[in-house]
C-alpha positions as CSV (number, residue, x, y, z in Angstrom):
1,M,27.0,27.1,-0.3
2,I,23.5,29.9,0.2
3,I,21.9,27.9,2.5
4,L,25.1,27.3,4.8
5,G,25.6,31.1,4.5
6,A,22.1,31.4,5.5
7,I,22.4,30.0,8.3
8,L,26.0,31.1,9.6
9,L,24.0,34.4,9.4
10,V,21.3,34.0,11.3
11,I,23.3,32.3,14.0
12,G,25.6,34.7,13.8
13,L,22.2,36.8,14.6
14,L,20.5,35.2,17.2
15,A,23.8,35.2,19.0
16,G,25.1,38.1,18.9
17,I,29.0,37.0,17.3
18,S,29.2,39.4,14.7
19,I,32.2,36.7,13.0
20,L,29.7,34.5,12.0
21,T,27.9,37.1,10.4
22,T,29.9,38.4,8.7
23,I,30.7,35.5,7.0
24,G,27.4,34.4,6.0
25,G,26.5,37.4,4.7
26,I,29.3,37.2,2.4
27,L,28.9,33.0,1.6
28,L,25.3,34.4,1.0
29,V,26.2,37.0,-1.8
30,I,29.1,34.7,-3.1
31,G,26.4,32.2,-3.7
32,L,23.8,33.5,-5.0
33,I,26.5,35.5,-8.0
34,L,27.2,32.3,-8.5
35,T,23.6,30.3,-9.1
36,V,22.8,34.0,-10.8
37,L,26.3,32.9,-13.1
38,G,25.2,29.4,-13.4
39,A,22.0,30.1,-15.0
40,V,22.9,32.0,-17.4
41,G,24.8,29.6,-19.2
42,R,28.8,30.9,-17.5
43,P,31.0,27.9,-16.7
44,I,32.0,28.7,-13.6
45,G,34.4,26.9,-11.7
46,R,36.3,25.1,-15.2
47,K,37.9,25.5,-18.2
48,T,36.4,23.1,-21.5
49,Y,38.9,22.3,-23.9
50,Y,37.1,21.5,-27.3
C-alpha cells in the first residue's frame, strides 16, 4: 500500500492530476499507520479468539 501510494503521488505530481495526488497521499499515510501498528504487535484487520 505504501508503494502504490508513493507511485500515485509521484504520477499525480508529475502529471498535475490532483485526484491522483490526493489518493496517493491518503494511501501512503494509511500504509504507514498500518505498518507502525503491525510492528507494535497490534492485530489489524483480524480477530483472534483463543
